[in-house]
C-alpha angles and dihedrals in degrees: 000000000000117000094242091051091049092051090048089051090051092050093046091049091050092048091049089066094057114101092209141028127271119241119228116262117221140136120261135170107333095339111106134165142176132212107229119190144144108270103240096215100042102028092227130121112267131188131203108193115209095005109182114220115189124228112284091008129129120193115213121188111206140183129217099214125117109259096178091103088060090064092238124124098203134018118195119156120184118166121168118176118190 
């Protein structure tokens, strides 16, 4: 299975457990926001001001490095600060 297909399957599986829908996230009028997260490839804090997230969409930032030496089976980091 291709990596993109596998990530889409993971997102679809996560969304299937929600009992509701997710509203879109976007700036309007004086309401602003930024997505702040640890950049998976560089391990530094990154910010995306005004990130638009569509209705029923989850954005997952991933990294392609081998994390087996860390002793962790899965690494998924998703931080959204509003």
